[in-house]
C-alpha positions as CSV (number, residue, x, y, z in Angstrom):
1,M,-35.0,-13.4,13.7
2,A,-34.9,-9.9,12.2
3,K,-36.2,-8.6,8.9
4,F,-34.0,-6.5,6.6
5,L,-35.1,-4.5,3.6
6,F,-32.4,-3.7,1.0
7,A,-33.1,-0.6,-1.1
8,M,-30.9,-0.6,-4.2
9,W,-30.7,0.9,-7.7
10,P,-31.0,-1.9,-10.3
11,F,-27.4,-1.9,-11.5
12,A,-25.0,-4.9,-11.2
13,G,-22.4,-3.0,-9.1
14,H,-25.2,-2.0,-6.7
15,V,-27.2,-5.2,-6.5
16,H,-24.4,-7.8,-6.4
17,P,-22.9,-6.7,-3.0
18,A,-26.4,-6.5,-1.5
19,L,-27.1,-10.1,-2.6
20,A,-23.8,-11.3,-1.1
21,I,-24.8,-9.7,2.3
22,G,-28.4,-10.9,2.0
23,I,-27.3,-14.5,1.5
24,A,-25.1,-14.2,4.7
25,L,-28.0,-12.7,6.6
26,R,-30.3,-15.6,5.5
27,E,-27.7,-18.1,6.6
28,R,-27.9,-16.5,10.1
29,G,-31.6,-17.1,10.2
30,H,-32.9,-13.7,9.2
31,E,-35.5,-12.7,6.6
32,V,-34.4,-10.5,3.7
33,A,-36.2,-8.6,1.0
34,Y,-35.2,-6.2,-1.7
35,W,-36.7,-3.1,-3.2
36,S,-35.2,-2.3,-6.6
37,G,-36.0,-1.9,-10.3
38,G,-37.5,-4.6,-12.4
39,A,-34.2,-5.3,-14.1
40,A,-32.8,-6.6,-10.8
41,G,-35.8,-8.9,-10.2
42,P,-34.5,-12.0,-11.9
43,L,-31.3,-11.9,-9.9
44,I,-33.0,-11.3,-6.6
45,E,-35.8,-13.9,-7.1
46,G,-33.3,-16.3,-8.6
47,E,-31.7,-16.3,-5.1
48,R,-35.1,-16.9,-3.6
49,F,-35.5,-13.6,-1.9
50,S,-38.7,-11.5,-1.7
51,F,-38.7,-8.7,-4.3
52,F,-40.6,-5.4,-4.2
53,P,-40.2,-3.7,-7.6
54,F,-40.3,0.1,-8.1
55,T,-43.9,1.3,-8.2
56,R,-43.6,5.1,-8.2
57,V,-39.9,5.4,-9.2
58,D,-39.4,5.7,-12.9
59,E,-36.9,2.9,-13.6
60,E,-36.4,3.8,-17.3
61,K,-35.6,7.4,-16.5
62,V,-33.2,6.5,-13.6
63,T,-31.4,4.1,-15.8
64,R,-31.0,6.7,-18.6
65,L,-29.7,9.3,-16.1
66,A,-27.3,6.9,-14.5
67,T,-25.8,5.2,-17.6
68,N,-26.0,7.0,-20.9
69,E,-27.5,10.4,-20.6
70,F,-24.0,12.0,-20.9
71,P,-21.5,9.3,-22.0
72,W,-17.9,9.7,-21.0
73,T,-15.6,11.3,-23.6
74,P,-11.8,11.4,-23.6
75,S,-11.9,15.1,-24.3
76,R,-11.2,17.0,-21.1
77,W,-12.7,20.2,-22.5
78,Q,-15.9,18.4,-23.4
79,R,-16.1,16.9,-19.9
80,I,-15.7,20.4,-18.3
81,R,-18.2,22.0,-20.7
82,T,-20.9,19.4,-19.9
83,A,-20.2,19.3,-16.1
84,P,-23.1,21.6,-15.1
85,R,-25.6,19.6,-17.1
86,I,-24.3,16.4,-15.6
87,Q,-24.7,17.8,-12.1
88,A,-28.2,18.8,-12.9
89,K,-28.9,15.2,-14.0
90,F,-27.4,13.9,-10.8
91,R,-29.8,16.1,-8.9
92,E,-32.7,14.8,-11.0
93,W,-31.7,11.2,-10.3
94,L,-30.6,11.3,-6.6
95,L,-32.6,14.2,-5.1
96,D,-35.7,14.6,-7.2
97,T,-36.7,11.0,-7.0
98,I,-36.8,11.1,-3.2
99,P,-40.6,11.6,-3.0
100,D,-41.2,8.5,-5.2
101,Q,-38.6,6.5,-3.2
102,V,-40.3,7.4,0.0
103,A,-43.8,6.6,-1.3
104,D,-42.6,3.2,-2.5
105,L,-40.8,2.4,0.7
106,D,-43.5,3.7,3.0
107,A,-45.9,1.1,1.6
108,I,-43.4,-1.7,2.2
109,L,-42.6,-0.5,5.7
110,T,-46.3,-0.6,6.5
111,E,-47.0,-4.0,4.9
112,W,-43.8,-6.0,5.4
113,R,-42.5,-4.2,8.5
114,P,-38.7,-4.6,8.4
115,D,-36.6,-4.1,11.4
116,A,-33.9,-2.2,9.5
117,I,-33.3,-0.8,6.0
118,V,-30.0,-1.3,4.2
119,C,-29.7,1.3,1.5
120,D,-27.4,1.8,-1.4
121,L,-25.2,4.9,-0.8
122,S,-26.9,6.6,-3.7
123,V,-30.5,5.8,-2.6
124,W,-31.0,8.9,-0.5
125,G,-34.6,8.5,0.6
126,P,-34.0,6.1,3.5
127,F,-31.2,8.0,5.3
128,L,-32.4,11.6,4.4
129,I,-36.0,11.0,5.3
130,L,-37.2,7.6,6.5
131,H,-34.7,7.1,9.3
132,E,-36.3,10.0,11.1
133,S,-39.8,10.1,9.8
134,R,-40.4,6.4,10.4
135,Q,-37.9,6.0,13.3
136,I,-36.3,3.0,11.7
137,P,-32.6,2.0,11.8
138,V,-30.9,2.6,8.5
139,A,-27.5,1.2,7.5
140,V,-25.7,2.7,4.5
141,L,-24.0,0.2,2.1
142,S,-21.3,1.9,0.0
143,V,-21.1,0.6,-3.5
144,Q,-17.6,2.1,-3.8
145,A,-14.5,0.2,-2.8
146,A,-13.1,3.4,-1.1
147,C,-14.9,5.5,1.4
148,I,-16.1,8.7,-0.2
149,L,-16.5,10.6,3.1
150,P,-14.3,13.7,3.2
151,G,-11.4,14.1,5.6
152,P,-7.7,15.2,5.8
153,D,-6.5,11.6,5.2
154,A,-8.0,11.6,1.7
155,P,-7.9,13.9,-1.3
156,M,-11.0,15.5,-2.8
157,W,-13.1,12.6,-4.1
158,G,-13.3,11.8,-7.8
159,Q,-10.1,13.1,-9.3
160,G,-7.9,10.1,-8.5
161,V,-5.0,12.2,-7.1
162,P,-2.4,11.0,-4.6
163,R,-3.4,11.0,-0.9
164,P,-2.2,13.7,1.4
165,R,1.0,12.7,3.2
166,T,2.4,15.9,4.7
167,A,0.9,18.5,7.1
168,W,0.7,20.9,4.2
169,Q,-1.1,18.4,2.0
170,R,-3.6,17.6,4.7
171,W,-4.3,21.3,5.3
172,R,-4.8,21.8,1.6
173,S,-7.3,18.9,1.6
174,R,-9.2,20.5,4.5
175,A,-9.2,23.8,2.6
176,A,-10.6,22.1,-0.5
177,H,-13.4,20.5,1.4
178,S,-14.2,23.8,3.1
179,L,-14.4,25.5,-0.2
180,L,-16.6,22.8,-1.6
181,H,-18.9,23.2,1.4
182,I,-19.3,26.9,0.6
183,L,-19.9,26.3,-3.1
184,S,-22.5,23.6,-2.5
185,A,-24.7,25.8,-0.4
186,P,-27.4,26.2,-3.1
187,F,-27.7,22.4,-3.5
188,R,-27.8,22.0,0.3
189,A,-30.7,24.4,0.3
190,Q,-32.5,22.2,-2.1
191,V,-31.8,19.1,0.1
192,N,-33.2,21.0,3.1
193,A,-36.2,22.0,1.2
194,M,-36.9,18.4,0.5
195,R,-36.4,17.5,4.1
196,G,-38.8,20.3,5.0
197,R,-41.5,18.7,3.0
198,Y,-41.4,15.9,5.6
199,G,-41.2,18.1,8.6
200,L,-37.6,17.4,9.2
201,P,-34.9,20.0,10.3
202,A,-32.2,21.3,8.0
203,I,-28.8,19.8,7.9
204,D,-25.6,21.8,7.7
205,C,-23.4,19.2,5.9
206,S,-23.4,17.5,2.5
207,V,-25.6,14.5,1.8
208,T,-22.3,12.5,1.5
209,E,-21.4,13.4,5.1
210,Y,-24.9,13.0,6.4
211,A,-25.0,9.4,5.3
212,A,-22.3,8.7,8.0
213,H,-24.8,10.0,10.7
214,M,-26.6,6.7,10.3
215,P,-25.8,4.1,13.0
216,L,-23.9,1.9,10.5
217,Y,-22.0,2.7,7.3
218,L,-20.5,-0.3,5.6
219,V,-17.4,0.0,3.3
220,P,-16.7,-3.2,1.2
221,S,-13.0,-3.0,1.3
222,T,-10.2,-2.7,4.0
223,P,-8.1,0.1,5.5
224,E,-5.0,-1.4,3.7
225,Y,-6.7,-0.6,0.4
226,D,-8.2,2.7,1.5
227,Y,-5.1,4.7,2.5
228,Q,-5.3,3.5,6.2
229,R,-7.6,6.4,7.0
230,R,-7.9,7.5,10.6
231,D,-10.3,10.4,10.0
232,L,-13.6,8.5,9.7
233,P,-16.5,8.6,12.2
234,P,-17.2,5.5,14.3
235,S,-20.3,4.5,12.2
236,V,-17.9,3.6,9.3
237,R,-16.9,-0.1,9.3
238,Y,-14.7,-1.8,6.8
239,V,-15.9,-5.3,6.2
240,G,-13.9,-6.5,3.2
241,P,-15.2,-7.2,-0.3
242,C,-18.8,-8.4,-0.6
243,L,-18.7,-10.2,-3.9
244,W,-21.5,-12.0,-5.8
245,D,-21.4,-12.5,-9.5
246,R,-23.4,-15.7,-10.2
247,S,-26.1,-17.9,-8.8
248,S,-25.2,-21.0,-6.9
249,Q,-26.8,-23.1,-9.7
250,S,-24.8,-21.6,-12.5
251,Q,-22.0,-23.6,-14.3
252,P,-18.8,-22.2,-15.9
253,P,-18.8,-22.2,-19.7
254,A,-17.1,-25.3,-21.2
255,W,-14.5,-23.3,-23.0
256,I,-12.9,-22.0,-19.8
257,D,-11.4,-25.4,-19.0
258,K,-9.9,-25.4,-22.6
259,L,-7.9,-22.2,-22.1
260,P,-4.2,-22.8,-22.7
261,T,-2.1,-23.1,-19.5
262,D,1.3,-22.6,-21.1
263,Q,0.8,-18.8,-21.6
264,P,-0.2,-15.9,-19.4
265,L,-4.0,-15.3,-19.4
266,V,-5.1,-11.6,-19.7
267,C,-8.7,-10.6,-18.8
268,V,-10.0,-7.3,-20.4
269,T,-13.2,-5.9,-19.1
270,E,-15.7,-3.1,-19.9
271,P,-18.3,-1.8,-17.5
272,T,-21.2,-4.2,-16.9
273,I,-23.7,-1.5,-17.7
274,G,-21.6,0.1,-20.4
275,T,-23.4,1.5,-23.5
276,T,-20.7,3.8,-24.9
277,E,-17.9,3.1,-27.3
278,P,-15.8,0.1,-26.0
279,F,-12.5,1.9,-26.6
280,L,-10.6,-0.2,-24.1
281,L,-11.6,-3.5,-25.7
282,K,-10.6,-2.2,-29.1
283,A,-7.2,-0.9,-27.9
284,A,-6.5,-4.1,-26.0
285,A,-7.4,-6.2,-29.1
286,E,-4.9,-4.3,-31.1
287,A,-2.3,-4.3,-28.3
288,L,-2.4,-7.9,-27.4
289,A,-3.2,-9.7,-30.6
290,D,0.3,-10.8,-31.5
291,L,1.7,-11.2,-27.9
292,P,2.3,-14.7,-26.5
293,V,-0.7,-14.4,-24.2
294,Q,-4.3,-15.6,-24.2
295,V,-6.9,-12.9,-23.9
296,V,-10.5,-13.1,-22.7
297,M,-12.6,-10.0,-23.1
298,T,-15.9,-9.3,-21.5
299,A,-17.9,-6.6,-23.2
300,G,-20.8,-6.2,-20.8
301,S,-24.2,-7.8,-20.8
302,Q,-25.8,-4.9,-22.8
303,R,-23.5,-5.4,-25.8
304,N,-23.4,-8.0,-28.5
305,P,-19.7,-8.9,-29.0
306,S,-20.2,-9.6,-32.7
307,E,-21.4,-6.0,-33.3
308,L,-18.5,-4.2,-31.7
309,G,-16.0,-4.2,-34.5
310,I,-13.2,-5.7,-32.4
311,R,-10.2,-6.9,-34.2
312,S,-10.2,-10.7,-34.3
313,A,-7.1,-12.8,-33.5
314,P,-6.5,-16.4,-32.6
315,N,-5.5,-15.5,-29.0
316,V,-8.4,-13.2,-28.3
317,R,-11.9,-14.4,-27.2
318,V,-14.7,-11.9,-26.8
319,E,-17.8,-12.6,-24.6
320,S,-20.6,-10.5,-23.3
321,Y,-20.4,-11.5,-19.6
322,V,-18.4,-14.1,-17.7
323,P,-18.4,-14.1,-13.9
324,H,-15.1,-12.9,-12.5
325,S,-15.1,-15.9,-10.1
326,Y,-14.7,-18.2,-13.1
327,L,-12.0,-16.2,-14.8
328,L,-9.8,-14.5,-12.2
329,P,-8.3,-17.6,-10.5
330,R,-6.7,-18.4,-13.9
331,M,-5.6,-14.9,-14.8
332,S,-2.2,-13.3,-14.8
333,V,-3.3,-9.7,-15.2
334,M,-6.6,-7.8,-15.6
335,V,-7.1,-4.8,-17.9
336,T,-10.0,-2.8,-16.6
337,P,-11.6,0.7,-16.4
338,G,-11.4,0.3,-12.7
339,G,-15.0,-0.2,-11.4
340,S,-15.1,-1.2,-7.7
341,G,-16.5,-4.7,-8.3
342,G,-13.8,-5.7,-10.8
343,V,-11.0,-4.2,-8.8
344,L,-12.0,-5.9,-5.6
345,A,-12.5,-9.2,-7.3
346,A,-9.0,-9.0,-8.9
347,L,-7.3,-8.0,-5.7
348,G,-9.2,-10.7,-3.8
349,S,-7.7,-13.2,-6.2
350,G,-4.2,-11.6,-6.1
351,V,-4.3,-10.5,-9.7
352,P,-2.5,-7.3,-10.7
353,M,-4.1,-4.8,-13.0
354,V,-3.6,-2.2,-15.7
355,I,-6.4,0.3,-15.1
356,V,-7.6,2.8,-17.7
357,P,-10.1,4.9,-15.6
358,T,-12.9,7.0,-17.0
359,E,-15.5,8.4,-14.7
360,W,-17.4,7.6,-11.4
361,D,-15.2,5.8,-8.8
362,R,-12.6,4.5,-11.4
363,P,-9.9,7.2,-11.0
364,E,-10.0,6.7,-7.2
365,N,-9.6,2.9,-7.5
366,A,-6.8,3.4,-10.0
367,Q,-4.9,5.6,-7.7
368,R,-5.3,3.2,-4.8
369,V,-4.1,0.3,-6.8
370,V,-1.1,2.3,-8.1
371,E,-0.2,3.4,-4.6
372,A,-0.4,-0.1,-3.3
373,G,2.0,-1.2,-6.1
374,A,-0.6,-3.7,-7.5
375,G,-0.9,-2.3,-11.0
376,L,-0.4,0.5,-13.5
377,R,-2.6,3.4,-14.5
378,I,-3.0,4.8,-18.0
379,P,-5.1,8.0,-18.4
380,A,-8.1,7.1,-20.6
381,E,-7.4,10.1,-22.9
382,H,-3.9,8.8,-23.5
383,C,-4.7,5.1,-23.9
384,T,-3.2,3.8,-27.1
385,A,-2.5,0.3,-28.2
386,G,1.3,0.9,-27.7
387,R,0.9,2.2,-24.2
388,L,-1.4,-0.6,-23.2
389,R,0.8,-3.2,-24.7
390,A,3.9,-1.9,-22.8
391,A,1.9,-1.7,-19.5
392,V,0.6,-5.3,-19.8
393,Q,4.1,-6.5,-20.5
394,Q,5.6,-4.6,-17.6
395,V,3.0,-6.0,-15.2
396,L,3.6,-9.6,-16.5
397,Q,7.4,-9.3,-16.3
398,D,7.8,-7.6,-13.0
399,P,6.7,-9.9,-10.1
400,S,6.4,-7.0,-7.7
401,Y,2.9,-6.2,-9.0
402,R,1.5,-9.6,-8.4
403,N,3.3,-9.7,-5.0
404,A,1.5,-6.4,-4.0
405,A,-1.8,-7.7,-5.2
406,Q,-1.4,-10.9,-3.2
407,R,-0.6,-8.8,-0.1
408,L,-3.9,-7.0,-0.5
409,S,-5.6,-10.4,-1.0
410,V,-4.2,-11.6,2.3
411,A,-5.4,-8.3,4.0
412,F,-8.9,-8.8,2.4
413,S,-9.0,-12.4,3.8
414,K,-8.7,-11.1,7.4
415,Y,-12.1,-9.5,7.0
416,K,-15.2,-11.7,6.5
417,G,-16.9,-9.6,3.8
418,P,-20.6,-10.5,3.7
419,R,-20.4,-12.5,6.9
420,Q,-18.9,-9.5,8.8
421,A,-21.4,-7.2,7.3
422,A,-24.3,-9.5,8.3
423,G,-23.0,-9.6,11.9
424,L,-22.9,-5.9,12.1
425,L,-26.4,-5.6,10.7
426,E,-27.7,-8.2,13.1
427,S,-26.3,-6.1,16.0
428,L,-28.0,-3.0,14.5
429,A,-31.3,-4.8,14.5
430,L,-30.7,-6.1,18.0
431,A,-29.9,-2.6,19.3
432,S,-33.2,-1.3,17.9
433,G,-35.1,-3.8,20.1
434,K,-37.8,-4.3,17.5
435,H,-37.1,-7.7,16.1
436,D,-38.2,-11.1,17.5
437,S,-35.4,-12.9,19.4
């Protein structure tokens, strides 16, 4: 039996995949614990795992920096103007919290003595510091559906542009990455100053690239979704979606079984940690209110649906949160901003999408869905009720979108998701030679 410590930020899209893998590890006879913010405690302890809450890390500050410090705006100029401040907040969140991360985790490593750490891709302390300072195996768990590592088979991350297909496009991709490497030298110096505080040598690559220097880097999707990349290091392993959205004791709401079955069902979502204006829900309510469809909207657990000012209609139901696993098997199309968890859940169920991406990983997911033929993309700044209505109708009426989504669902099923990830983590612990057999 081995002991695994998961280090995660306390956000649903980060905690849920880790819980799915932790359950699979426990089924294989291993012991699993989690270090995260107090907000994640009820979910973790509800699944009967040991939970170590943040002690030094300021959870309130991290949550503010990650969610609503600079809310997304449809104004491109406003986004450009605030970019430097957003980058500074990212540094404050991801880099400046490392001493507190290390202090918290050092205490757990001494007391609980795990055989390996599995860290959220954006929890930098384990792979930047502890892997070397404590000589412990670290596996990186991506919370993005697509691999964010740079390479000639993928465009610059974050813009959601088409993948390179020609020699010229691949050269241009390499050139863009080289330019970014030059421009990011000041930040890399700050990273190396942080490593120097722990007596560690400097690195000559980005933190993003350095994460792949760990012995295992898990990506919760498949090559079929992620451009069939051939430019990734051997540590990167696609395992398929690692989905968890409810405890084993939960029951579906009674109203789900009463949804009409003689009309298409449309699911409309907002981010689970959303705190900004729910423009997508409002546009969808106006777009779909008089169509012959049934609509279920989920606003996010932080929102009260009755306070959102969404247009009411007989065919529209608004809830705060409903697990995708209850809804998607019944749905004909999903309208979504394109977060990784929702996109992977929809494709896993063979459900096509209309994606209206804002920030984070959403433009990248939207582009991959479009290139796979499994949905349509509407730029958020151009999302009107009319455009959204036309897109939903097109996806409903053209079976090619559902066929493409179902092809990806079949590809996903060839991977084992949490079970495959658990097997790889077990091998990592075995290779370390530290755990009990």
